[in-house]
MDAnalysis code that builds the backbone (N, CA, C; Angstrom):
import MDAnalysis as mda
import numpy as np

u = mda.Universe.empty(657, n_residues=219, atom_resindex=np.repeat(np.arange(219), 3), trajectory=True)
u.add_TopologyAttr("name", ["N", "CA", "C"] * 219)
u.add_TopologyAttr("resid", np.arange(1, 220))
u.add_TopologyAttr("resname", ["MET", "ASN", "CYS", "GLY", "PHE", "SER", "ASN", "LEU", "ASP", "TRP", "LEU", "LYS", "LYS", "GLN", "LEU", "LEU", "PRO", "ALA", "SER", "ALA", "LYS", "THR", "ASP", "VAL", "ARG", "PHE", "ASP", "ALA", "THR", "ILE", "ALA", "ALA", "LEU", "GLY", "LEU", "GLY", "VAL", "ALA", "GLY", "GLN", "PHE", "GLY", "ARG", "PHE", "CYS", "ASN", "ARG", "GLU", "TRP", "MET", "TYR", "ARG", "PRO", "GLY", "ILE", "GLN", "GLU", "VAL", "ALA", "GLN", "GLY", "ASP", "ARG", "SER", "PHE", "TRP", "TYR", "VAL", "ARG", "CYS", "ALA", "PRO", "VAL", "THR", "GLN", "PHE", "THR", "LYS", "THR", "GLU", "LEU", "ARG", "TYR", "PHE", "ARG", "ALA", "ASP", "SER", "TRP", "THR", "ASP", "ILE", "SER", "GLY", "GLN", "PRO", "LEU", "SER", "ALA", "ASP", "GLU", "GLU", "LYS", "GLY", "LEU", "ILE", "HIS", "PHE", "GLY", "TYR", "THR", "LEU", "GLY", "ARG", "ALA", "PRO", "LEU", "GLN", "VAL", "ARG", "ILE", "THR", "TYR", "ASN", "GLY", "GLY", "TYR", "VAL", "TRP", "GLU", "GLN", "LEU", "GLU", "PRO", "ASP", "ASP", "ALA", "SER", "TYR", "PRO", "SER", "LEU", "VAL", "PRO", "VAL", "ASP", "VAL", "THR", "SER", "ASN", "ALA", "ALA", "GLY", "LEU", "ASP", "PRO", "GLN", "LYS", "PHE", "MET", "LEU", "PRO", "ASP", "GLU", "LEU", "LYS", "LEU", "ALA", "TRP", "LEU", "LEU", "GLN", "VAL", "LYS", "HIS", "ASN", "TRP", "LYS", "ASN", "TYR", "ASP", "LYS", "LEU", "GLY", "ASN", "ASP", "LEU", "THR", "LYS", "ASP", "GLY", "ASP", "VAL", "LYS", "SER", "LEU", "ARG", "PHE", "PRO", "GLU", "ASP", "PHE", "ALA", "PRO", "SER", "VAL", "GLU", "GLN", "THR", "ILE", "THR", "ALA", "PHE", "LYS", "ARG", "TYR", "GLN", "LEU", "THR"])
u.atoms.positions = np.array([
    [-4.293, 13.145, 8.864],
    [-4.524, 11.707, 8.978],
    [-4.414, 11.052, 7.604],
    [-3.988, 9.819, 7.624],
    [-3.882, 9.083, 6.379],
    [-5.275, 8.692, 5.904],
    [-5.594, 9.023, 4.657],
    [-6.901, 8.679, 4.081],
    [-6.754, 7.791, 2.856],
    [-5.708, 7.037, 2.806],
    [-5.482, 6.151, 1.660],
    [-4.204, 6.520, 0.977],
    [-4.274, 7.468, 0.055],
    [-3.084, 7.959, -0.629],
    [-2.926, 9.469, -0.490],
    [-3.565, 10.046, 0.527],
    [-3.437, 11.484, 0.791],
    [-3.904, 11.751, 2.213],
    [-3.842, 13.016, 2.631],
    [-4.458, 13.387, 3.901],
    [-5.926, 13.735, 3.667],
    [-6.656, 13.970, 4.750],
    [-8.089, 14.254, 4.649],
    [-8.341, 15.598, 3.978],
    [-7.550, 16.606, 4.293],
    [-7.740, 17.938, 3.728],
    [-7.698, 17.895, 2.209],
    [-6.694, 17.222, 1.655],
    [-6.552, 17.159, 0.199],
    [-7.721, 16.414, -0.436],
    [-8.129, 15.303, 0.171],
    [-9.200, 14.502, -0.414],
    [-10.535, 15.238, -0.372],
    [-10.802, 15.958, 0.721],
    [-12.046, 16.732, 0.796],
    [-12.105, 17.786, -0.304],
    [-10.974, 18.389, -0.624],
    [-10.939, 19.409, -1.669],
    [-11.264, 18.815, -3.035],
    [-11.017, 17.532, -3.207],
    [-11.303, 16.890, -4.490],
    [-12.768, 16.449, -4.603],
    [-13.420, 16.238, -3.460],
    [-14.764, 15.658, -3.485],
    [-15.881, 16.657, -3.204],
    [-15.593, 17.689, -2.422],
    [-16.655, 18.595, -1.973],
    [-16.613, 19.920, -2.719],
    [-17.771, 20.547, -2.900],
    [-17.780, 21.895, -3.479],
    [-17.105, 22.880, -2.535],
    [-16.671, 24.009, -3.065],
    [-15.931, 24.998, -2.280],
    [-16.690, 25.417, -1.029],
    [-18.003, 25.498, -1.136],
    [-18.813, 25.958, -0.005],
    [-18.888, 24.938, 1.127],
    [-18.505, 23.694, 0.867],
    [-18.644, 22.626, 1.870],
    [-17.309, 22.074, 2.352],
    [-16.205, 22.664, 1.912],
    [-14.897, 22.080, 2.235],
    [-14.541, 22.178, 3.710],
    [-15.196, 23.076, 4.444],
    [-14.958, 23.166, 5.887],
    [-15.986, 22.371, 6.686],
    [-16.928, 21.751, 5.982],
    [-17.966, 20.939, 6.637],
    [-17.344, 19.624, 7.114],
    [-17.536, 19.300, 8.358],
    [-16.916, 18.094, 8.917],
    [-17.895, 16.913, 8.973],
    [-19.116, 17.088, 8.510],
    [-20.107, 16.016, 8.639],
    [-19.713, 14.763, 7.882],
    [-18.985, 14.926, 6.771],
    [-18.643, 13.776, 5.949],
    [-17.201, 13.307, 6.143],
    [-16.516, 13.863, 7.118],
    [-15.091, 13.533, 7.289],
    [-14.858, 12.039, 7.464],
    [-15.638, 11.411, 8.338],
    [-15.439, 9.985, 8.610],
    [-15.722, 9.147, 7.371],
    [-16.760, 9.524, 6.631],
    [-17.118, 8.774, 5.423],
    [-16.047, 8.927, 4.352],
    [-15.569, 10.150, 4.163],
    [-14.540, 10.395, 3.153],
    [-13.258, 9.649, 3.506],
    [-12.892, 9.667, 4.782],
    [-11.696, 8.941, 5.214],
    [-11.859, 7.446, 4.980],
    [-13.042, 6.922, 5.296],
    [-13.294, 5.491, 5.098],
    [-13.237, 5.114, 3.625],
    [-13.775, 5.976, 2.759],
    [-13.721, 5.699, 1.318],
    [-12.275, 5.686, 0.825],
    [-11.503, 6.680, 1.250],
    [-10.116, 6.746, 0.810],
    [-9.314, 5.540, 1.251],
    [-9.440, 5.190, 2.529],
    [-8.717, 4.034, 3.054],
    [-9.228, 2.742, 2.425],
    [-10.542, 2.671, 2.225],
    [-11.125, 1.461, 1.648],
    [-10.665, 1.202, 0.224],
    [-10.619, 2.245, -0.584],
    [-10.171, 2.077, -1.969],
    [-8.691, 1.687, -2.008],
    [-7.870, 2.315, -1.163],
    [-6.450, 1.943, -1.108],
    [-6.301, 0.484, -0.701],
    [-7.131, 0.046, 0.247],
    [-7.098, -1.348, 0.665],
    [-7.539, -2.292, -0.438],
    [-8.575, -1.901, -1.187],
    [-9.028, -2.715, -2.319],
    [-7.953, -2.809, -3.392],
    [-7.267, -1.710, -3.638],
    [-6.152, -1.730, -4.592],
    [-5.072, -2.710, -4.111],
    [-4.805, -2.708, -2.810],
    [-3.801, -3.605, -2.268],
    [-4.162, -5.064, -2.457],
    [-5.419, -5.405, -2.204],
    [-5.854, -6.790, -2.393],
    [-5.808, -7.173, -3.867],
    [-6.235, -6.273, -4.725],
    [-6.227, -6.558, -6.165],
    [-4.806, -6.785, -6.658],
    [-3.860, -6.001, -6.134],
    [-2.470, -6.069, -6.594],
    [-1.605, -7.002, -5.747],
    [-2.173, -7.585, -4.695],
    [-1.439, -8.514, -3.837],
    [-0.198, -7.853, -3.247],
    [-0.384, -6.640, -2.717],
    [0.759, -5.917, -2.169],
    [0.293, -4.874, -1.166],
    [1.243, -4.239, -0.496],
    [0.968, -3.132, 0.409],
    [1.676, -1.895, -0.132],
    [1.264, -0.707, 0.357],
    [1.717, 0.525, -0.286],
    [2.593, 1.418, 0.589],
    [2.263, 1.573, 1.850],
    [2.866, 2.618, 2.675],
    [4.256, 2.235, 3.170],
    [5.191, 3.180, 3.068],
    [6.550, 2.956, 3.565],
    [6.535, 2.674, 5.061],
    [7.284, 1.634, 5.435],
    [7.468, 1.303, 6.845],
    [8.861, 0.702, 7.026],
    [9.492, 0.949, 8.147],
    [10.743, 0.264, 8.462],
    [10.462, -1.035, 9.202],
    [11.396, -1.980, 9.116],
    [11.305, -3.205, 9.900],
    [10.180, -4.133, 9.513],
    [9.779, -4.160, 8.252],
    [8.736, -5.080, 7.801],
    [9.298, -6.501, 7.803],
    [8.503, -7.448, 8.254],
    [8.911, -8.855, 8.233],
    [7.893, -9.688, 7.459],
    [8.398, -10.544, 6.603],
    [7.550, -11.472, 5.862],
    [8.119, -12.876, 6.009],
    [7.237, -13.848, 6.235],
    [7.628, -15.249, 6.376],
    [7.000, -16.034, 5.233],
    [7.810, -16.859, 4.576],
    [7.330, -17.638, 3.438],
    [7.934, -19.040, 3.482],
    [7.376, -19.939, 2.691],
    [7.950, -21.277, 2.557],
    [9.358, -21.158, 1.982],
    [10.233, -22.025, 2.429],
    [11.625, -21.940, 2.018],
    [11.995, -22.736, 0.787],
    [11.017, -23.392, 0.159],
    [11.329, -24.189, -1.030],
    [11.325, -23.306, -2.274],
    [12.160, -22.290, -2.266],
    [12.207, -21.307, -3.350],
    [13.598, -20.694, -3.401],
    [13.886, -20.055, -4.530],
    [15.193, -19.406, -4.682],
    [15.086, -17.889, -4.671],
    [13.865, -17.342, -4.644],
    [13.690, -15.891, -4.629],
    [12.355, -15.545, -3.996],
    [12.186, -14.264, -3.701],
    [10.936, -13.787, -3.100],
    [10.719, -12.334, -3.492],
    [9.490, -12.012, -3.919],
    [9.074, -10.627, -4.145],
    [8.311, -10.167, -2.914],
    [8.824, -9.148, -2.240],
    [8.174, -8.680, -1.013],
    [6.898, -7.907, -1.344],
    [6.059, -7.728, -0.317],
    [4.754, -7.117, -0.519],
    [4.810, -5.594, -0.615],
    [5.881, -4.998, -0.097],
    [5.913, -3.538, 0.018],
    [7.159, -2.987, -0.676],
    [7.078, -2.803, -1.958],
    [8.199, -2.287, -2.752],
    [7.885, -0.855, -3.195],
    [8.933, -0.090, -3.561],
    [10.353, -0.422, -3.598],
    [10.956, -0.529, -2.199],
    [12.155, -1.116, -2.132],
    [12.812, -1.406, -0.866],
    [14.020, -0.492, -0.700],
    [14.144, 0.119, 0.475],
    [15.335, 0.929, 0.745],
    [16.515, 0.039, 1.129],
    [16.214, -1.030, 1.862],
    [17.267, -1.981, 2.227],
    [16.660, -3.269, 2.780],
    [17.276, -4.391, 2.419],
    [16.989, -5.672, 3.056],
    [17.950, -5.787, 4.237],
    [17.413, -5.893, 5.444],
    [18.271, -5.856, 6.626],
    [18.630, -7.234, 7.174],
    [17.781, -8.239, 6.924],
    [18.089, -9.566, 7.451],
    [17.303, -10.631, 6.700],
    [17.958, -11.787, 6.498],
    [17.308, -12.965, 5.932],
    [17.612, -14.143, 6.845],
    [16.549, -14.857, 7.255],
    [16.711, -15.922, 8.238],
    [15.973, -17.183, 7.802],
    [16.427, -18.324, 8.327],
    [15.813, -19.616, 8.054],
    [15.486, -20.344, 9.347],
    [14.454, -21.177, 9.291],
    [14.209, -22.156, 10.349],
    [13.471, -23.335, 9.717],
    [13.673, -24.517, 10.298],
    [13.035, -25.709, 9.734],
    [11.703, -25.991, 10.412],
    [11.692, -25.992, 11.734],
    [10.449, -26.197, 12.481],
    [10.103, -24.919, 13.246],
    [8.845, -24.753, 13.557],
    [8.417, -23.553, 14.270],
    [9.081, -23.453, 15.639],
    [9.422, -24.605, 16.215],
    [10.073, -24.590, 17.520],
    [11.541, -24.181, 17.431],
    [12.088, -24.169, 16.218],
    [13.496, -23.823, 16.043],
    [13.705, -22.319, 16.136],
    [14.916, -21.928, 16.487],
    [15.296, -20.518, 16.429],
    [15.617, -20.147, 14.988],
    [15.455, -18.874, 14.667],
    [15.800, -18.402, 13.327],
    [17.323, -18.321, 13.183],
    [17.827, -18.753, 12.032],
    [19.254, -18.691, 11.733],
    [19.495, -17.625, 10.673],
    [20.351, -16.675, 10.982],
    [20.647, -15.569, 10.070],
    [21.526, -16.060, 8.923],
    [21.039, -15.902, 7.671],
    [21.833, -16.291, 6.497],
    [22.150, -15.074, 5.629],
    [22.104, -13.897, 6.219],
    [22.308, -12.672, 5.449],
    [23.664, -12.644, 4.758],
    [24.630, -13.382, 5.270],
    [25.952, -13.397, 4.647],
    [26.084, -14.383, 3.504],
    [25.024, -15.139, 3.235],
    [25.048, -16.117, 2.146],
    [25.005, -15.379, 0.792],
    [25.161, -16.110, -0.321],
    [25.171, -15.431, -1.642],
    [23.792, -14.896, -2.024],
    [23.468, -13.735, -1.488],
    [22.185, -13.097, -1.754],
    [22.361, -11.952, -2.743],
    [21.365, -11.747, -3.588],
    [21.346, -10.584, -4.474],
    [19.943, -9.997, -4.436],
    [19.816, -8.743, -4.837],
    [18.524, -8.084, -4.716],
    [18.322, -7.056, -5.817],
    [17.050, -6.861, -6.177],
    [16.622, -5.762, -7.032],
    [15.623, -4.969, -6.194],
    [16.116, -3.986, -5.454],
    [15.279, -3.277, -4.486],
    [14.130, -2.526, -5.131],
    [14.317, -2.025, -6.321],
    [13.238, -1.277, -6.974],
    [12.021, -2.170, -7.227],
    [12.274, -3.435, -7.554],
    [11.187, -4.380, -7.810],
    [10.766, -5.140, -6.559],
    [11.527, -4.984, -5.472],
    [11.210, -5.724, -4.255],
    [11.625, -7.175, -4.316],
    [12.620, -7.490, -5.113],
    [13.063, -8.871, -5.328],
    [14.331, -9.156, -4.535],
    [14.311, -10.247, -3.788],
    [15.527, -10.750, -3.158],
    [15.753, -12.173, -3.657],
    [16.968, -12.447, -4.127],
    [17.316, -13.758, -4.679],
    [18.328, -14.408, -3.746],
    [18.047, -15.657, -3.377],
    [18.870, -16.339, -2.384],
    [20.096, -17.026, -2.988],
    [20.171, -17.115, -4.298],
    [21.311, -17.740, -4.952],
    [21.126, -19.208, -5.213],
    [20.154, -19.818, -4.529],
    [19.863, -21.242, -4.711],
    [18.532, -21.521, -4.018],
    [17.928, -22.678, -4.326],
    [16.703, -23.074, -3.637],
    [17.057, -23.423, -2.201],
    [16.416, -22.787, -1.267],
    [16.819, -22.892, 0.129],
    [16.621, -24.286, 0.711],
    [15.577, -24.960, 0.338],
    [15.316, -26.288, 0.891],
    [13.909, -26.731, 0.556],
    [13.366, -27.619, 1.359],
    [12.008, -28.109, 1.129],
    [11.176, -27.962, 2.395],
    [9.864, -28.068, 2.216],
    [8.947, -27.907, 3.345],
    [9.304, -28.898, 4.459],
    [9.145, -28.463, 5.712],
    [8.509, -27.226, 6.192],
    [9.477, -26.063, 6.414],
    [10.589, -26.011, 5.711],
    [11.538, -24.920, 5.859],
    [10.846, -23.577, 5.622],
    [11.174, -22.591, 6.464],
    [10.629, -21.246, 6.315],
    [11.765, -20.242, 6.180],
    [11.499, -19.160, 5.460],
    [12.435, -18.053, 5.345],
    [11.741, -16.790, 5.851],
    [12.473, -15.992, 6.603],
    [11.931, -14.718, 7.108],
    [12.810, -13.580, 6.606],
    [12.182, -12.607, 5.965],
    [12.893, -11.479, 5.375],
    [12.495, -10.209, 6.118],
    [13.478, -9.444, 6.543],
    [13.244, -8.162, 7.212],
    [13.770, -7.051, 6.316],
    [12.961, -6.027, 6.116],
    [13.343, -4.960, 5.187],
    [12.568, -3.687, 5.478],
    [13.008, -2.595, 4.863],
    [12.294, -1.316, 4.890],
    [11.821, -1.033, 3.466],
    [10.584, -0.596, 3.310],
    [10.145, -0.320, 1.947],
    [8.748, 0.259, 1.865],
    [8.356, 0.627, 0.640],
    [7.039, 1.175, 0.370],
    [7.098, 2.595, -0.157],
    [5.921, 3.143, -0.448],
    [5.800, 4.496, -0.992],
    [5.543, 5.523, 0.115],
    [5.943, 6.743, -0.165],
    [5.772, 7.860, 0.768],
    [4.770, 8.855, 0.176],
    [3.855, 9.360, 1.015],
    [2.955, 10.452, 0.615],
    [2.596, 11.252, 1.861],
    [2.062, 12.440, 1.657],
    [1.727, 13.326, 2.785],
    [0.507, 12.787, 3.521],
    [0.666, 12.544, 4.827],
    [-0.428, 12.045, 5.645],
    [-0.845, 13.027, 6.730],
    [-0.018, 14.011, 7.023],
    [-0.369, 15.008, 8.033],
    [-1.311, 16.056, 7.450],
    [-2.097, 16.677, 8.324],
    [-3.006, 17.737, 7.918],
    [-2.287, 19.091, 7.998],
    [-2.709, 20.089, 7.190],
    [-2.037, 21.400, 7.190],
    [-1.949, 22.063, 8.558],
    [-2.870, 21.742, 9.476],
    [-2.824, 22.363, 10.805],
    [-2.069, 21.516, 11.826],
    [-1.474, 20.410, 11.393],
    [-0.635, 19.610, 12.289],
    [0.704, 20.311, 12.495],
    [1.248, 20.178, 13.685],
    [2.476, 20.896, 14.036],
    [3.656, 20.495, 13.158],
    [3.718, 19.250, 12.736],
    [4.874, 18.760, 11.980],
    [4.674, 18.825, 10.470],
    [3.565, 19.445, 10.016],
    [3.286, 19.545, 8.586],
    [4.225, 20.565, 7.932],
    [4.760, 20.295, 6.748],
    [4.651, 19.044, 5.984],
    [5.607, 17.981, 6.505],
    [5.288, 16.730, 6.209],
    [6.098, 15.620, 6.696],
    [7.492, 15.652, 6.078],
    [8.463, 15.208, 6.863],
    [9.815, 15.031, 6.349],
    [9.943, 13.633, 5.762],
    [10.576, 13.530, 4.615],
    [10.818, 12.218, 4.021],
    [11.880, 11.516, 4.859],
    [11.656, 10.256, 5.260],
    [12.627, 9.559, 6.111],
    [14.023, 9.520, 5.489],
    [15.037, 9.658, 6.331],
    [16.424, 9.592, 5.862],
    [16.699, 8.255, 5.202],
    [16.032, 7.210, 5.683],
    [16.195, 5.879, 5.086],
    [15.793, 5.876, 3.618],
    [14.931, 6.836, 3.231],
    [14.515, 6.961, 1.822],
    [15.456, 7.892, 1.068],
    [15.720, 9.056, 1.620],
    [16.548, 10.039, 0.909],
    [17.989, 9.569, 0.744],
    [18.477, 8.769, 1.705],
    [19.840, 8.224, 1.621],
    [19.774, 6.707, 1.687],
    [18.909, 6.117, 0.864],
    [18.656, 4.684, 0.960],
    [19.884, 3.857, 0.593],
    [20.039, 2.735, 1.306],
    [21.197, 1.856, 1.123],
    [21.220, 1.226, -0.261],
    [20.057, 1.153, -0.914],
    [19.998, 0.548, -2.243],
    [20.584, 1.466, -3.314],
    [20.744, 2.754, -2.994],
    [21.277, 3.698, -3.966],
    [20.273, 4.121, -5.023],
    [18.982, 3.936, -4.741],
    [17.948, 4.320, -5.699],
    [17.650, 5.815, -5.595],
    [17.168, 6.375, -6.694],
    [16.700, 7.758, -6.683],
    [15.550, 7.859, -5.686],
    [15.614, 8.732, -4.672],
    [14.533, 8.852, -3.688],
    [13.166, 9.098, -4.317],
    [13.137, 9.677, -5.501],
    [11.864, 9.934, -6.166],
    [11.103, 8.648, -6.453],
    [11.810, 7.534, -6.568],
    [11.164, 6.246, -6.838],
    [10.319, 5.779, -5.664],
    [10.542, 6.382, -4.488],
    [9.768, 6.008, -3.309],
    [8.562, 6.921, -3.091],
    [8.428, 7.964, -3.907],
    [7.254, 8.823, -3.830],
    [6.075, 8.121, -4.527],
    [4.900, 8.263, -3.976],
    [3.727, 7.614, -4.556],
    [3.596, 8.000, -6.026],
    [3.569, 7.021, -6.948],
    [3.487, 7.349, -8.373],
    [2.228, 8.153, -8.715],
    [2.391, 9.113, -9.598],
    [1.265, 9.969, -9.971],
    [0.111, 9.162, -10.559],
    [0.421, 8.171, -11.379],
    [-0.645, 7.409, -12.025],
    [-1.423, 6.563, -11.023],
    [-0.733, 6.102, -9.975],
    [-1.424, 5.325, -8.940],
    [-2.331, 6.223, -8.107],
    [-1.846, 7.421, -7.764],
    [-2.678, 8.358, -7.006],
    [-3.886, 8.802, -7.820],
    [-3.696, 9.010, -9.119],
    [-4.817, 9.401, -9.976],
    [-5.856, 8.292, -10.044],
    [-5.415, 7.050, -10.208],
    [-6.349, 5.921, -10.263],
    [-7.139, 5.825, -8.958],
    [-6.441, 6.015, -7.846],
    [-7.114, 5.990, -6.538],
    [-8.149, 7.102, -6.431],
    [-7.780, 8.312, -6.858],
    [-8.719, 9.431, -6.778],
    [-9.932, 9.199, -7.670],
    [-9.702, 8.692, -8.876],
    [-10.819, 8.410, -9.776],
    [-11.771, 7.388, -9.166],
    [-11.212, 6.377, -8.512],
    [-12.066, 5.352, -7.911],
    [-12.809, 5.897, -6.695],
    [-12.135, 6.720, -5.888],
    [-12.809, 7.330, -4.740],
    [-13.953, 8.219, -5.220],
    [-13.696, 9.019, -6.251],
    [-14.755, 9.879, -6.793],
    [-15.911, 9.049, -7.336],
    [-15.585, 7.951, -7.986],
    [-16.610, 7.060, -8.538],
    [-17.491, 6.514, -7.410],
    [-16.863, 6.055, -6.327],
    [-17.625, 5.521, -5.207],
    [-18.416, 6.623, -4.494],
    [-17.803, 7.802, -4.376],
    [-18.465, 8.935, -3.730],
    [-19.707, 9.348, -4.517],
    [-19.601, 9.338, -5.818],
    [-20.730, 9.715, -6.668],
    [-21.891, 8.749, -6.484],
    [-21.581, 7.474, -6.257],
    [-22.622, 6.457, -6.128],
    [-23.097, 6.266, -4.690],
    [-22.484, 6.997, -3.779],
    [-22.826, 6.846, -2.363],
    [-23.991, 7.763, -2.002],
    [-25.004, 7.207, -1.341],
    [-26.173, 7.986, -0.909],
    [-25.804, 8.746, 0.364],
    [-25.312, 9.976, 0.201],
    [-24.720, 10.721, 1.304],
    [-25.722, 11.124, 2.379],
    [-26.953, 11.393, 1.985],
    [-27.955, 11.886, 2.931],
    [-28.974, 10.828, 3.335],
    [-28.830, 9.623, 2.783],
    [-29.752, 8.553, 3.134],
    [-31.124, 8.705, 2.535],
    [-31.244, 9.511, 1.479],
    [-32.565, 9.756, 0.885],
    [-33.165, 8.499, 0.270],
    [-32.295, 7.633, -0.278],
    [-32.819, 6.451, -0.958],
    [-33.491, 5.474, 0.007],
    [-33.156, 5.565, 1.288],
    [-33.776, 4.663, 2.254],
    [-35.256, 4.952, 2.428],
    [-35.686, 6.125, 2.024],
    [-37.094, 6.496, 2.183],
    [-37.931, 6.089, 0.989],
    [-37.274, 5.555, -0.048],
    [-38.001, 5.175, -1.244],
    [-38.419, 3.718, -1.160],
    [-39.691, 3.447, -1.304],
    [-40.195, 2.088, -1.214],
    [-39.562, 1.204, -2.275],
    [-39.065, 0.063, -1.837],
    [-38.539, -0.921, -2.782],
    [-37.203, -0.562, -3.385],
    [-36.594, 0.525, -2.958],
    [-35.316, 0.953, -3.531],
    [-34.203, 0.704, -2.519],
    [-33.267, -0.188, -2.873],
    [-32.169, -0.514, -1.947],
    [-30.833, -0.095, -2.541],
    [-30.852, 0.873, -3.440],
    [-29.614, 1.293, -4.088],
    [-28.579, 1.751, -3.078],
    [-29.022, 2.418, -2.019],
    [-28.078, 2.964, -1.054],
    [-27.372, 1.878, -0.254],
    [-27.887, 0.649, -0.304],
    [-27.281, -0.446, 0.440],
    [-26.286, -1.229, -0.414],
    [-26.158, -0.886, -1.673],
    [-25.267, -1.618, -2.578],
    [-23.991, -0.817, -2.793],
    [-22.872, -1.385, -2.385],
    [-21.601, -0.692, -2.603],
    [-21.170, -0.887, -4.043],
    [-20.775, 0.179, -4.763],
    [-20.361, 0.045, -6.163],
    [-19.059, -0.739, -6.279],
    [-19.123, -1.908, -6.914],
    [-17.968, -2.781, -6.990],
    [-17.197, -2.634, -8.293],
    [-17.733, -1.878, -9.256],
    [-17.066, -1.755, -10.536],
    [-15.972, -0.706, -10.477],
    [-15.019, -0.825, -11.406],
    [-13.932, 0.141, -11.485],
    [-14.378, 1.380, -12.261],
    [-13.836, 2.520, -11.877],
    [-13.996, 3.722, -12.685],
    [-13.196, 3.530, -13.978],
    [-13.520, 4.271, -15.046],
    [-12.803, 4.115, -16.319],
    [-11.299, 4.266, -16.160],
    [-10.545, 3.353, -16.752],
    [-9.079, 3.320, -16.822],
    [-8.399, 2.875, -15.536],
    [-9.145, 2.730, -14.438],
    [-8.515, 2.402, -13.159],
    [-7.919, 1.000, -13.154],
    [-8.694, 0.020, -13.603],
    [-8.191, -1.360, -13.586],
    [-6.934, -1.499, -14.434],
    [-6.920, -0.858, -15.592],
    [-5.746, -0.922, -16.462],
    [-4.522, -0.326, -15.766],
    [-4.718, 0.752, -15.040],
    [-3.600, 1.404, -14.360],
    [-3.044, 0.551, -13.232],
    [-3.914, 0.051, -12.357],
    [-3.407, -0.649, -11.179],
    [-2.921, -2.057, -11.509],
    [-3.340, -2.614, -12.639],
    [-2.835, -3.929, -13.037],
    [-1.317, -3.895, -13.208],
    [-0.780, -2.750, -13.618],
    [0.670, -2.622, -13.805],
    [1.424, -2.716, -12.481],
    [0.702, -2.573, -11.344],
    [1.348, -2.629, -10.029],
    [1.148, -3.981, -9.348],
    [0.598, -4.964, -10.067],
    [0.340, -6.265, -9.464],
    [1.630, -6.976, -9.074],
    [1.574, -7.624, -7.947],
    [2.685, -8.461, -7.464],
    [2.337, -9.904, -7.710],
    [3.109, -10.573, -8.545],
    [2.856, -11.974, -8.869],
    [3.818, -12.835, -8.046],
    [3.338, -13.321, -6.915],
    [4.176, -14.120, -6.026],
    [3.285, -15.083, -5.236],
    [3.513, -16.377, -5.410],
    [2.789, -17.378, -4.644],
    [3.412, -17.474, -3.252],
    [2.571, -17.644, -2.257],
    [3.073, -17.745, -0.889],
    [3.450, -19.178, -0.557],
])
């Protein structure tokens, strides 16, 4: 199962002592921490992480370019316009478009128009990491052909989850795990509500690392 930037088996090995790695009592909590930290990273960086095909994003059309939320991109498959919500989408993929798939940038060649014009972009993109468990029948996962033979001509390695991003995620998960009252002991202490406070601070070096992955794009 996906636990953020790894499967559950791998994350448990990083958080639990050897004697407890087969213990399933904390599985749900560990999965929630992993997914939660990945989600927090996404909000902080204004982007999404996991590779998916057929992603669609709709934005105001008074612009000449757009940075998509889920980069790098294997291919931009369609670009469409409409003026009113009641209108049908018009395919402009044949217009003078250019793209930098590694950065997730598509440039329309000119400012498309003014509000309420909308543009809809369809694309495949994001990072790949192992989400299956070792006892799953299809483990290890196959990297999608759309990545290994991507239309953008990028090195497939660019679509693998960056090591520095995975490390930052693991450091933050460990930081939160360390501060988490796993057995609920603090609830028995009079006047102590530490177990009810989620640690909101970053682990050392994490903020500096994930800032490099920020997406600067107004909607």
